[in-house]
MIDOSE-1310 file (N, C-alpha, C; in nm, 2 decimals, decimal comma, always signed):
residues 123
midv	+11,65/+12,95/-9,20/+11,55/+12,86/-9,25/+11,53/+12,74/-9,15; +11,41/+12,69/-9,15/+11,38/+12,58/-9,06/+11,44/+12,45/-9,11; +11,51/+12,38/-9,02/+11,57/+12,25/-9,06/+11,48/+12,14/-9,01; +11,42/+12,06/-9,11/+11,33/+11,96/-9,08/+11,39/+11,85/-9,00
ndil	+11,52/+11,82/-9,03/+11,59/+11,71/-8,96/+11,60/+11,74/-8,81; +11,63/+11,86/-8,77/+11,64/+11,90/-8,63/+11,50/+11,88/-8,56; +11,40/+11,92/-8,63/+11,26/+11,90/-8,57/+11,23/+11,75/-8,55; +11,26/+11,67/-8,65/+11,23/+11,53/-8,64/+11,31/+11,47/-8,53
ddvk	+11,44/+11,51/-8,51/+11,52/+11,46/-8,40/+11,47/+11,50/-8,27; +11,41/+11,62/-8,26/+11,35/+11,66/-8,13/+11,23/+11,58/-8,10; +11,15/+11,55/-8,20/+11,03/+11,47/-8,18/+11,06/+11,33/-8,14; +11,17/+11,27/-8,20/+11,21/+11,14/-8,16/+11,26/+11,13/-8,02
dfyr	+11,34/+11,23/-7,98/+11,39/+11,24/-7,84/+11,27/+11,25/-7,74; +11,17/+11,33/-7,78/+11,06/+11,35/-7,69/+10,98/+11,21/-7,68; +10,96/+11,14/-7,78/+10,90/+11,01/-7,78/+10,98/+10,91/-7,70; +11,11/+10,92/-7,70/+11,19/+10,82/-7,63/+11,19/+10,86/-7,48
ekkv	+11,19/+10,99/-7,44/+11,20/+11,03/-7,30/+11,07/+11,02/-7,23; +10,96/+11,06/-7,29/+10,83/+11,07/-7,23/+10,73/+11,00/-7,31; +10,73/+10,86/-7,30/+10,65/+10,78/-7,38/+10,50/+10,80/-7,35; +10,46/+10,80/-7,22/+10,32/+10,81/-7,18/+10,26/+10,94/-7,23
laii	+10,33/+11,05/-7,21/+10,28/+11,18/-7,25/+10,27/+11,19/-7,41; +10,37/+11,13/-7,47/+10,37/+11,13/-7,62/+10,25/+11,05/-7,67; +10,22/+10,93/-7,61/+10,11/+10,85/-7,65/+9,97/+10,93/-7,63; +9,96/+11,00/-7,52/+9,84/+11,07/-7,49/+9,82/+11,18/-7,59
ittl	+9,93/+11,26/-7,62/+9,92/+11,37/-7,72/+9,88/+11,31/-7,85; +9,95/+11,20/-7,89/+9,92/+11,14/-8,03/+9,77/+11,10/-8,03; +9,73/+11,04/-7,92/+9,59/+10,99/-7,92/+9,49/+11,11/-7,93; +9,52/+11,21/-7,86/+9,43/+11,33/-7,87/+9,43/+11,39/-8,01
ivlf	+9,54/+11,40/-8,07/+9,55/+11,45/-8,20/+9,47/+11,37/-8,30; +9,48/+11,24/-8,29/+9,41/+11,15/-8,38/+9,26/+11,16/-8,36; +9,22/+11,16/-8,23/+9,07/+11,18/-8,20/+9,02/+11,31/-8,25; +9,10/+11,42/-8,24/+9,06/+11,55/-8,29/+9,03/+11,54/-8,44
flal	+9,12/+11,48/-8,51/+9,11/+11,48/-8,66/+8,99/+11,39/-8,70; +8,97/+11,28/-8,62/+8,85/+11,19/-8,65/+8,72/+11,27/-8,62; +8,72/+11,34/-8,52/+8,60/+11,42/-8,49/+8,58/+11,53/-8,59; +8,69/+11,59/-8,64/+8,68/+11,69/-8,75/+8,62/+11,63/-8,87
iafm	+8,67/+11,51/-8,91/+8,62/+11,44/-9,03/+8,48/+11,41/-9,02; +8,44/+11,35/-8,90/+8,30/+11,32/-8,88/+8,21/+11,44/-8,88; +8,25/+11,55/-8,83/+8,17/+11,68/-8,84/+8,16/+11,72/-8,98; +8,27/+11,72/-9,06/+8,26/+11,76/-9,20/+8,17/+11,67/-9,28
iqss	+8,17/+11,54/-9,25/+8,08/+11,45/-9,32/+7,93/+11,47/-9,28; +7,91/+11,50/-9,15/+7,77/+11,52/-9,11/+7,72/+11,65/-9,16; +7,80/+11,75/-9,17/+7,75/+11,88/-9,22/+7,74/+11,89/-9,37; +7,80/+11,79/-9,44/+7,79/+11,79/-9,59/+7,66/+11,72/-9,64
kpqk	+7,61/+11,64/-9,55/+7,48/+11,57/-9,59/+7,37/+11,67/-9,59; +7,28/+11,67/-9,68/+7,16/+11,76/-9,68/+7,07/+11,71/-9,57; +7,02/+11,81/-9,50/+6,93/+11,78/-9,38/+6,79/+11,74/-9,44; +6,74/+11,63/-9,39/+6,61/+11,59/-9,43/+6,51/+11,63/-9,33
teqa	+6,41/+11,70/-9,37/+6,30/+11,74/-9,28/+6,17/+11,67/-9,32; +6,12/+11,61/-9,23/+5,99/+11,53/-9,26/+5,88/+11,63/-9,24; +5,80/+11,64/-9,35/+5,68/+11,73/-9,34/+5,56/+11,64/-9,35; +5,46/+11,67/-9,27/+5,34/+11,59/-9,27/+5,26/+11,63/-9,40
spve	+5,23/+11,53/-9,48/+5,16/+11,56/-9,60/+5,01/+11,58/-9,57; +4,95/+11,68/-9,62/+4,81/+11,70/-9,59/+4,72/+11,59/-9,65; +4,62/+11,56/-9,58/+4,52/+11,46/-9,62/+4,44/+11,52/-9,74; +4,44/+11,45/-9,85/+4,37/+11,51/-9,96/+4,23/+11,46/-9,96
ipln	+4,14/+11,55/-9,96/+3,99/+11,51/-9,96/+3,94/+11,57/-10,09; +3,88/+11,49/-10,17/+3,83/+11,54/-10,30/+3,72/+11,64/-10,27; +3,72/+11,75/-10,35/+3,62/+11,86/-10,33/+3,51/+11,85/-10,43; +3,39/+11,85/-10,38/+3,28/+11,85/-10,46/+3,21/+11,99/-10,45
pdqk	+3,17/+12,05/-10,55/+3,11/+12,18/-10,54/+2,98/+12,19/-10,45; +2,91/+12,08/-10,44/+2,79/+12,08/-10,35/+2,82/+12,04/-10,21; +2,95/+12,01/-10,18/+2,99/+11,97/-10,05/+2,99/+12,08/-9,95; +2,95/+12,05/-9,83/+2,96/+12,15/-9,72/+3,10/+12,19/-9,69
ilyp	+3,13/+12,31/-9,66/+3,27/+12,36/-9,63/+3,31/+12,30/-9,50; +3,43/+12,24/-9,50/+3,49/+12,18/-9,37/+3,58/+12,29/-9,31; +3,54/+12,34/-9,19/+3,62/+12,43/-9,12/+3,72/+12,36/-9,03; +3,84/+12,41/-9,01/+3,93/+12,35/-8,91/+3,88/+12,36/-8,77
dgps	+3,92/+12,27/-8,69/+3,88/+12,28/-8,55/+3,95/+12,41/-8,49; +3,87/+12,48/-8,41/+3,93/+12,60/-8,34/+3,88/+12,61/-8,20; +3,91/+12,71/-8,13/+3,86/+12,73/-8,00/+3,71/+12,74/-8,00; +3,65/+12,68/-7,90/+3,50/+12,69/-7,89/+3,46/+12,81/-7,81
ipdg	+3,35/+12,86/-7,85/+3,29/+12,98/-7,78/+3,19/+12,93/-7,67; +3,21/+12,98/-7,55/+3,12/+12,93/-7,45/+2,98/+12,98/-7,47; +2,88/+12,91/-7,42/+2,74/+12,95/-7,43/+2,72/+13,08/-7,36; +2,64/+13,16/-7,42/+2,60/+13,29/-7,36/+2,70/+13,40/-7,39
yalt	+2,81/+13,37/-7,46/+2,91/+13,47/-7,49/+2,87/+13,54/-7,62; +2,86/+13,67/-7,61/+2,82/+13,75/-7,73/+2,94/+13,80/-7,80; +2,95/+13,77/-7,93/+3,07/+13,83/-8,00/+3,04/+13,98/-8,03; +2,92/+14,01/-8,06/+2,89/+14,15/-8,09/+2,76/+14,18/-8,02
repq	+2,73/+14,31/-8,00/+2,60/+14,35/-7,95/+2,57/+14,49/-7,99; +2,45/+14,53/-8,00/+2,41/+14,66/-8,04/+2,44/+14,76/-7,92; +2,52/+14,86/-7,95/+2,55/+14,96/-7,84/+2,42/+15,04/-7,80; +2,40/+15,05/-7,67/+2,29/+15,13/-7,62/+2,34/+15,25/-7,54
erwt	+2,27/+15,35/-7,53/+2,31/+15,46/-7,44/+2,30/+15,43/-7,30; +2,21/+15,35/-7,26/+2,20/+15,32/-7,11/+2,18/+15,17/-7,10; +2,22/+15,12/-6,99/+2,20/+14,98/-6,95/+2,06/+14,96/-6,90; +2,00/+14,85/-6,93/+1,87/+14,81/-6,87/+1,90/+14,77/-6,72
eees	+1,80/+14,76/-6,65/+1,81/+14,71/-6,51/+1,87/+14,57/-6,50; +1,82/+14,49/-6,59/+1,87/+14,35/-6,59/+2,02/+14,34/-6,63; +2,06/+14,43/-6,72/+2,21/+14,43/-6,76/+2,29/+14,48/-6,65; +2,24/+14,59/-6,58/+2,32/+14,64/-6,47/+2,33/+14,54/-6,35
eeyf	+2,23/+14,47/-6,33/+2,23/+14,36/-6,22/+2,33/+14,25/-6,26; +2,33/+14,22/-6,39/+2,41/+14,10/-6,44/+2,56/+14,14/-6,45; +2,59/+14,26/-6,50/+2,73/+14,29/-6,54/+2,80/+14,38/-6,43; +2,73/+14,46/-6,36/+2,79/+14,56/-6,27/+2,79/+14,50/-6,13
tmpd	+2,90/+14,51/-6,07/+2,91/+14,47/-5,93/+2,97/+14,59/-5,85; +2,90/+14,62/-5,74/+2,95/+14,74/-5,66/+3,07/+14,70/-5,59; +3,18/+14,78/-5,60/+3,30/+14,75/-5,52/+3,28/+14,77/-5,37; +3,35/+14,69/-5,30/+3,34/+14,70/-5,15/+3,46/+14,80/-5,11
skql	+3,46/+14,82/-4,98/+3,56/+14,92/-4,93/+3,70/+14,88/-4,95; +3,73/+14,75/-4,94/+3,87/+14,70/-4,96/+3,91/+14,72/-5,10; +3,82/+14,70/-5,20/+3,86/+14,72/-5,34/+3,88/+14,87/-5,37; +3,80/+14,95/-5,31/+3,81/+15,10/-5,33/+3,95/+15,15/-5,27
ekle	+3,99/+15,10/-5,15/+4,11/+15,13/-5,09/+4,23/+15,09/-5,18; +4,22/+14,97/-5,23/+4,32/+14,91/-5,32/+4,33/+15,00/-5,44; +4,22/+15,04/-5,50/+4,22/+15,12/-5,62/+4,28/+15,26/-5,59; +4,25/+15,31/-5,47/+4,31/+15,44/-5,44/+4,46/+15,43/-5,42
sdnd	+4,51/+15,33/-5,35/+4,65/+15,32/-5,33/+4,72/+15,29/-5,47; +4,66/+15,21/-5,55/+4,72/+15,19/-5,69/+4,73/+15,32/-5,77; +4,62/+15,40/-5,76/+4,62/+15,53/-5,83/+4,73/+15,62/-5,77; +4,74/+15,62/-5,64/+4,84/+15,71/-5,58/+4,98/+15,67/-5,62
klvn	+5,01/+15,54/-5,63/+5,14/+15,49/-5,67/+5,16/+15,53/-5,82; +5,06/+15,52/-5,90/+5,07/+15,55/-6,04/+5,10/+15,70/-6,05; +5,03/+15,79/-5,98/+5,06/+15,93/-5,98/+5,20/+15,97/-5,94; +5,24/+15,90/-5,83/+5,38/+15,93/-5,78/+5,48/+15,88/-5,88
eilg	+5,46/+15,77/-5,95/+5,55/+15,72/-6,05/+5,56/+15,82/-6,17; +5,44/+15,87/-6,21/+5,44/+15,97/-6,32/+5,51/+16,10/-6,28; +5,48/+16,15/-6,16/+5,53/+16,28/-6,12/+5,68/+16,26/-6,08; +5,71/+16,15/-6,02/+5,85/+16,13/-5,99/+5,90/+16,23/-5,89
atp	+6,01/+16,29/-5,92/+6,07/+16,39/-5,83/+6,05/+16,53/-5,87; +5,94/+16,56/-5,94/+5,91/+16,69/-5,99/+5,88/+16,78/-5,87; +5,92/+16,91/-5,88/+5,90/+17,00/-5,77/+5,75/+17,05/-5,76
């Protein structure tokens, strides 16, 4: 069985022989327990979250609907359009640009890389 008196005698001898080390160890133990108590107190408090309360505007049935601010749509941007089988000359001049030789070479090399990646090491 463990003898408490022997342990207390050993601790007293340690404090007599190595005072500086004993003071440092005692200080660290006290600080550890203080930090533990502070952590327990902090975690036991309910966390308060501040929420912005919405501004209450009285609603009248005749009132115009207020939409929230959102991203603006640039002028000339069409959200939808009627699909047609062919482009008109004006549309083709506006939307289609003929690729130059550098762009075609870049497209060809990108396509070759893609094909090589897909095929991999197939025989």
